[in-house]
C-alpha positions as CSV (number, residue, x, y, z in Angstrom):
1,M,-56.3,-58.5,20.8
2,R,-58.7,-55.7,19.8
3,R,-62.2,-56.1,21.2
4,I,-65.1,-55.9,18.8
5,N,-67.4,-53.0,19.8
6,W,-71.1,-53.3,20.2
7,K,-71.9,-51.5,16.9
8,T,-69.9,-54.1,14.9
9,K,-71.6,-56.9,16.8
10,L,-75.1,-55.4,16.1
11,I,-74.4,-55.0,12.4
12,A,-73.1,-58.6,12.2
13,L,-76.3,-59.8,14.0
14,F,-78.7,-58.0,11.7
15,I,-76.9,-59.2,8.5
16,S,-76.9,-62.8,9.9
17,L,-80.6,-62.6,10.7
18,S,-81.4,-61.4,7.2
19,C,-79.4,-64.2,5.6
20,I,-81.1,-66.8,7.9
21,I,-84.6,-65.5,6.9
22,Y,-83.8,-65.5,3.2
23,F,-82.3,-69.0,3.5
24,G,-85.3,-70.2,5.4
25,H,-87.6,-68.8,2.7
26,Y,-85.6,-70.6,0.0
27,L,-85.8,-74.0,1.9
28,I,-89.6,-73.6,2.3
29,F,-90.6,-72.3,-1.1
30,N,-87.5,-73.2,-3.2
31,D,-87.8,-70.0,-5.2
32,Y,-84.6,-68.1,-5.4
33,K,-85.9,-65.9,-8.2
34,Y,-88.6,-64.4,-6.0
35,I,-85.9,-63.8,-3.3
36,F,-83.8,-62.0,-5.8
37,R,-86.7,-59.8,-7.1
38,I,-87.6,-58.8,-3.5
39,L,-83.9,-58.1,-2.7
40,I,-83.6,-55.8,-5.8
41,A,-86.9,-54.1,-4.9
42,Q,-85.7,-53.5,-1.3
43,L,-82.3,-52.2,-2.5
44,G,-84.2,-49.8,-4.8
45,F,-86.2,-48.4,-1.9
46,L,-83.2,-48.1,0.3
47,P,-82.1,-44.6,-1.0
48,I,-85.7,-43.3,-0.5
49,S,-85.8,-44.8,3.0
50,T,-82.4,-43.2,3.8
51,L,-83.7,-39.9,2.5
52,L,-86.8,-40.0,4.6
53,V,-84.9,-41.0,7.8
54,T,-82.0,-38.5,7.2
55,F,-83.9,-35.4,6.2
56,V,-87.6,-35.8,7.2
57,L,-87.5,-37.8,10.5
58,N,-84.3,-36.1,11.7
59,K,-85.8,-32.7,10.9
60,L,-88.9,-33.5,12.9
61,L,-86.9,-34.7,15.8
62,S,-84.6,-31.7,15.6
63,N,-87.6,-29.3,15.6
64,R,-89.1,-31.1,18.6
65,Q,-85.8,-30.9,20.5
66,K,-85.4,-27.2,19.6
67,K,-88.9,-26.5,20.8
68,E,-88.2,-28.2,24.1
69,R,-85.0,-26.1,24.5
70,L,-86.9,-22.9,23.7
71,N,-89.5,-23.8,26.3
72,K,-86.7,-24.2,28.9
73,L,-85.2,-20.9,27.7
74,N,-88.5,-19.1,28.1
75,M,-88.7,-20.4,31.6
76,V,-85.2,-18.9,32.2
77,I,-86.4,-15.6,30.7
78,G,-89.5,-15.6,32.8
79,T,-87.3,-16.1,35.9
80,F,-85.1,-13.2,34.8
81,F,-88.1,-10.8,34.5
82,S,-89.5,-11.9,37.8
83,E,-86.2,-11.3,39.6
84,V,-84.6,-8.5,37.7
85,G,-86.1,-7.4,34.3
86,T,-89.4,-6.0,35.3
87,E,-88.1,-4.1,38.3
88,L,-85.1,-2.8,36.2
89,L,-87.6,-1.5,33.6
90,K,-89.6,0.3,36.3
91,K,-86.4,2.0,37.5
92,V,-85.1,3.1,34.1
93,T,-88.5,4.2,32.7
94,K,-88.4,7.0,35.3
95,F,-85.3,8.4,33.5
96,Q,-87.0,8.5,30.1
97,V,-87.8,12.1,29.2
98,D,-90.9,11.5,27.0
99,I,-92.3,8.5,28.9
100,D,-95.6,10.2,29.5
101,K,-96.1,10.6,25.8
102,K,-95.1,7.1,25.0
103,E,-96.9,5.3,27.8
104,Q,-99.9,4.7,25.7
105,D,-97.8,2.7,23.1
106,F,-97.1,0.1,25.8
107,R,-100.7,-0.5,26.9
108,I,-100.6,-4.1,25.9
109,S,-103.9,-6.0,26.3
110,D,-105.3,-9.4,25.4
111,K,-106.7,-7.9,22.2
112,W,-103.2,-7.3,20.8
113,T,-102.3,-9.3,17.6
114,K,-99.0,-10.3,16.2
115,K,-99.1,-7.2,14.0
116,D,-99.4,-5.0,17.1
117,F,-96.4,-6.6,18.7
118,K,-94.4,-6.4,15.5
119,N,-95.2,-2.7,15.0
120,L,-94.2,-1.9,18.6
121,K,-90.9,-3.8,18.3
122,S,-90.2,-2.0,15.0
123,N,-90.8,1.4,16.6
124,I,-88.5,0.5,19.5
125,S,-85.7,-0.8,17.2
126,N,-85.6,2.5,15.3
127,K,-85.8,4.8,18.4
128,N,-83.0,6.4,20.4
129,F,-84.1,6.9,24.0
130,E,-83.3,10.2,25.8
131,L,-82.6,9.5,29.4
132,K,-82.1,12.1,32.1
133,F,-80.9,11.2,35.6
134,E,-78.7,12.4,38.4
135,S,-76.0,10.9,40.6
136,K,-78.5,9.9,43.2
137,D,-80.4,7.9,40.6
138,V,-77.2,6.1,39.6
139,K,-76.6,5.1,43.3
140,V,-80.1,3.5,43.5
141,L,-79.4,1.7,40.2
142,K,-76.0,0.5,41.4
143,E,-77.4,-1.0,44.7
144,F,-80.1,-2.8,42.7
145,L,-77.8,-4.4,40.2
146,M,-75.2,-5.3,42.8
147,N,-77.8,-7.2,44.7
148,K,-78.8,-9.1,41.6
149,R,-75.2,-9.9,40.5
150,S,-75.2,-13.5,41.8
151,F,-78.5,-14.3,40.2
152,M,-77.3,-12.9,36.8
153,L,-74.1,-15.0,37.0
154,T,-76.3,-18.1,37.6
155,L,-78.3,-17.3,34.4
156,L,-75.1,-17.1,32.3
157,Q,-74.3,-20.7,33.3
158,N,-77.4,-22.0,31.6
159,P,-76.4,-23.7,28.3
160,N,-79.9,-23.0,26.8
161,L,-78.9,-19.4,26.5
162,L,-76.9,-20.3,23.4
163,E,-80.2,-20.6,21.6
164,H,-81.1,-17.0,22.2
165,Q,-78.5,-14.5,21.0
166,S,-80.5,-11.3,21.8
167,F,-81.2,-12.4,25.4
168,T,-77.5,-13.2,25.9
169,D,-76.6,-9.8,24.5
170,L,-79.0,-8.3,27.1
171,L,-77.3,-10.1,30.0
172,W,-73.9,-9.0,28.8
173,A,-75.1,-5.4,28.5
174,I,-76.4,-5.6,32.1
175,F,-73.1,-7.1,33.3
176,H,-71.2,-4.3,31.6
177,L,-73.3,-1.7,33.3
178,T,-73.0,-3.4,36.6
179,E,-69.2,-3.5,36.3
180,E,-69.1,0.2,35.3
181,L,-71.0,1.1,38.4
182,A,-69.2,-1.4,40.7
183,N,-65.8,0.3,39.8
184,R,-67.1,3.7,40.9
185,Q,-66.7,4.2,44.6
186,E,-68.4,7.6,44.8
187,V,-71.5,7.5,42.5
188,D,-73.0,10.4,44.5
189,S,-70.7,12.9,42.9
190,L,-70.1,11.8,39.3
191,S,-68.9,14.4,36.7
192,K,-71.1,15.4,33.8
193,D,-68.9,13.4,31.4
194,D,-69.1,10.4,33.6
195,L,-72.9,10.7,33.8
196,E,-73.1,10.8,30.0
197,H,-70.9,7.7,29.8
198,I,-73.1,5.8,32.3
199,G,-76.2,7.1,30.4
200,G,-74.9,5.5,27.2
201,D,-74.6,2.1,29.0
202,V,-78.1,2.5,30.6
203,S,-79.6,3.4,27.2
204,R,-78.1,0.3,25.6
205,V,-79.5,-1.9,28.4
206,Y,-82.9,-0.2,28.2
207,K,-83.4,-0.7,24.5
208,I,-82.5,-4.4,24.5
209,L,-84.5,-4.9,27.7
210,I,-87.7,-3.4,26.2
211,L,-87.5,-5.6,23.1
212,E,-86.9,-8.7,25.2
213,W,-89.8,-7.7,27.5
214,I,-92.1,-7.3,24.5
215,N,-91.0,-10.7,23.1
216,Y,-91.6,-12.3,26.5
217,V,-95.1,-10.8,26.9
218,E,-96.0,-11.9,23.4
219,H,-94.9,-15.5,24.3
220,L,-97.0,-15.4,27.4
221,Q,-100.1,-14.3,25.4
222,N,-99.7,-17.3,23.1
223,D,-98.8,-20.0,25.6
224,Y,-99.6,-18.9,29.1
225,P,-102.6,-16.6,29.3
226,Y,-102.7,-16.6,33.1
227,L,-99.1,-15.3,33.3
228,F,-99.9,-12.9,30.5
229,S,-102.6,-11.4,32.6
230,L,-100.2,-10.8,35.5
231,A,-97.6,-9.3,33.1
232,V,-100.2,-6.8,31.8
233,R,-101.4,-5.9,35.3
234,T,-97.8,-5.2,36.4
235,N,-96.8,-3.4,33.2
236,P,-93.6,-1.4,34.0
237,F,-94.6,1.3,31.6
238,D,-97.9,1.9,33.4
239,K,-97.5,4.2,36.4
240,N,-100.9,3.1,37.7
241,A,-100.3,-0.7,37.2
242,K,-101.3,-2.9,40.1
243,A,-101.4,-6.7,40.4
244,E,-104.8,-6.5,42.1
245,I,-107.7,-7.0,39.7
246,K,-110.0,-4.0,39.8
């Protein structure tokens, strides 16, 4: 014999309670016409009630849940920059040919507005970075990324990353670069063509990493001013940046 599930029992309970209440009303007031009018009025409001619950209330709950997931994701992104991102930026900015000319563009401060961040991201999106490095620089980069490999794998296991496509793309770009370097035994003596190939992978990582760093700093300015202050004082694009407050 098939057991009745709890949902069916709950539906039967609510219908029974409604019938009991209406029947009790009839026994007390002996006015079935009033019960009928109320029943029709309630049925008329039912579609509106369903609409409010389905679209409005569910939308509010969905937005709240999405905000909570994004907050958790921003914590993951913050951990990434603390462990990998900021240091990786410092290493790669040394390879940028015109970094001295562009350094001023990244002097983010607490006076920056949404427009300033938007303009900077727009400039970065339309820019191709010219990087120049040697085999010895590749060796340093390889050692750094290999040491962070386990941490990066842990990040990819976080389901909240599905909410942030660009950050996921960044992780995959870093993983690709790491694998390219890991499969080269002698990075001290790479050919010119191989250096150019590695340079393309580094440039891809660099561009996405800068954009994610800007987004992260903007998020800190809006929600965590004390962390924003530290991010500004340790700006990877500022050669003279120091955590100590002058």
